C-alpha positions, 0 to 999 in steps of 0.5 A, a space after each residue: 276590550 277591543 285594544 286588549 285584543 289587538 294587542 294579543 294579535 300583534 305579539 302573536 305576529 311579532 312571535 310568528 314572524 321572528 320564529 320564522 327568522 330563526 328557522 331560516 338562519 339555521 337552514 342557511 347554516 346547514 345548508 353551508 356546512 353540506 356545501 363545504 363537504 366535512 368529509 373532504 380530506 384536509 390539506 397538509 400544510 409543510 412544516 419548515 425547519 429553516 428557511 430555503 434561502 439563508 435558513 439553517 437546519 440542525 440535525 435534519 436533512 437540509 442542503 440549504 433546504 433538503 433533497 432526499 433521493 430526488 434531483 435538483 435541476 439547475 436550482 440554486 442554494 444561497 447561504 444555507 448551512 446543514 450541521 450533522 445533516 445528510 443528503 442521501 442519494 439525490 443529484 445536483 445537475 448544473 446548480 450551484 451551491 454558493 457559500 454554504 458549508 456542511 459541518 461533519 455531514 455525510 453525502 451517501 450516493 450522490 453525484 455532482 454533475 456540472 454543478 460548482 462550489 464557490 467558497 463553501 468549506 467541507 469540514 469533517 465530512 465524509 463521501 461514501 459511494 460518490 465519485 471523487 476522481 483523483 481528488 477533483 469535481 468532475 465538470 465543476 470547479 471547487 473553490 473551497 477548503 478541505 479540512 485535513 492533512 496532505 502530505 504532499 498532495 494526492 495521487 489519482 484516486 486521492 491517495 496521500 503522498 509525500 515528498 522525499 529526498 534521498 542523497 548518496 555519495 558514490 563510493 569505490 568498489 572496494 568499499 562496496 560491502 556483501 556478506 553471502 551464506 550458502 546453506 548446502 544440502 548435504 543429504 545423501 544424494 548430493 555429492 554430484 551437485 556439490 562437485 558441479 557447484 565447486 567446479 563452477 565457483 569461478 563463474 560466480 566469484 572471478 569479477 568480484 575479485 577483479 573489481 576488489 569488491 569487499 565480500 565475506 563469506 561462510 558455508 553450513 548444512 542443511 542438517 539440523 538434527 542436533 542443536 550443535 549442528 544446526 547453523 554450524 559453519 563449515 570450519 574454516 569457511 568464515 575465516 578463509 572466505 573473505 575478500 582479503 584472501 581472494 586479493 591476496 591469492 585468487 587461485 589459492 581462495 578459489 581452491 579453499 572454496 572447492 574443497 569448502 563448498 563440497 560439504 559431504 553427503 552424510 547429513 540428515 535426509 531431513 533438510 531444512 535449510 530455513 532453519 539452518 540459515 536462521 541458526 547460522 545468522 544467530 551464531 555468526 552475524 553480529 561477530 562475523 558479518 557486518 551490520 552496514 553491508 548486504 545479506 545474500 542467502 544461496 539455498 542449494 538443495 534437491 529436495 523441499 525445505 522441511 524447517 519448523 516455522 512458517 515461510 514468512 516467520 523465517 523471511 520476517 528473520 532474514 529482513 530483521 538482520 538489516 531492518 535499519 537499512 530497509 528490506 532491499 539489502 536482503 537477498 535470497 537465491 535458491 538452486 533447486 529442482 525447478 524440473 522436479 514432478 514428485 511431491 518429495 523435491 518441491 521447492 516452494 519453501 525456498 522459492 518464498 524467500 527469494 521472491 520475497 526478497 528479489 533472488 532467482 530461483 535456479 535450476 540445480 540440474 542446469 548449466 552451473 556455469 551459467 547459474 552461478 554467473 547469473 547469482 553473481 551478476 545480480 549480487 554486483 548489480 545489487 551493490 552497484 544500486 543505490 536503495 531508496 528509502 521509500 517506494 516511489 510513486 512511478 514517474 515521480 523521480 527526479 536524479 541529479 549527479 552533482 546538481 545535473 539531472 541525469 535520465 541514464 538510469 533504471 529502477 527496480 524496486 527501489 534500486 536506483 542503478 545507473 545505465 552502464 558508461 554513465 556510473 557517477 565517479 567516486 565522491 560525486 553526489 546523489 540526489 534522489 527526489 521523488 513521491 511515496 
């Protein structure tokens, strides 16, 4: 009995000790959880779609790793590639990109100041809002390549340019051709002006005759009141106002011009000179004028043009006559009332033609001798010029005469003219190299 009692006491003691040990471990567990503070925020672990060194990111914003809106100072990115990625607004100052390539990516607003790109390639990417100075990297060095085509290189600001060469052979004055159309206002107020034009024509034509320049002239009026009048040549003017007639008997030629240019004052008071010039060319350009000559239009009126189409329409029509030679082969002069103060006698529509062809606007009420001399001299300068095929980049011309460089010339638009005393001899070869 005593043995049974001792055994029961031992078992009871064992269970008490075991329960105590279990209770202690549970308290330690709860204490540990409390000390670790379950309410503290979790630490964020960054996700990486590619390594910083040698990794690649497809469609992400990484440049061997990416900087969006921040800056990297003095750091290096080695070997990373970005396919279709963007770098937005970040700046790299003094850092190096070594061997990395950007295919199709965009750089928006970023700048590279003092950094260097060694061996990298940019294939089809675009730079929006960044700074490119003449196709160079400011402060750094670029050793990579840029895929795409640039004809002849670039001009400041990255504009593509091409190299071009024009070649000419100097011809005699007798082979220099110009066709002239006079469009004269024949309304009631023009009698005195027509007489002044006739009396001073010698100032215009004398040098043409002396030099033996090959010219043809025609005269029409601003009267387009009917289809048969609009652009119709003054009878006899096309046949008699030519270089052949002038060289045969200069004085008789000048007298003939004086008679034809006084077209009368019975024409329509609704002057439509631009329309008349168009119809004159429609009628006679192919049959009477030459395809390889320069074309000169001279408008004479004391009223604003009232033709039905826009000024640009008529300009395009005139230029179309020499489209195969170039716009420099057409020139328009306007003899109008430049001192006019009233709405009726404005001249903006005629002036538009002159301003856009390199011609002059002269005063109808001025000295007619000076006016006609100025136009005649300008036309002679024009036919003495060599018209370039393109508009050259300033400072890019190299002019050679028979292989020897010449600097004795001036350039007006696309017209190259040699200075007096330096005009190439007949038969000389002129070669003009330039960029455009």
